[in-house]
C-alpha positions, 0 to 999 in steps of 0.5 A: 440891133437898128429898130429899137434905136429907130424906134425909141427914136418916135419914127414910127409912133411918137414916143412921150416919155421925158427919160426916152425922149434923153436917150433918142435925143442923143443917137443918131437917129432922132436928130436926123428925125426931127431936122429932116422934119422941122424942113419939111414942117415949119417956115423957120429960115434958122437951122436946128444945130443941137441935131446937126450937132449931134450928127456931127458928133456921131460921124466925128465918131464913126470916122474915128473908128473906122479909121482906127480899125480898117486895114487894106491887109487882112489881119494875121489870126 
């Protein structure tokens, strides 16, 4: 599951498909890559707010799922 996510996000090779870039932009890997690369390759003083927003939404969603699904005791079957 991780390899397709990383592949369509353009981590290994750039992807030049507009629909695929749109999908990858909503997933967490591409915004993370873009924010990280921008910090090292440009002289922009501002933050990539869209990338940080997407990562924040995925973090909140992941935390909500974890809080809902986590149990200290195993569930009875």
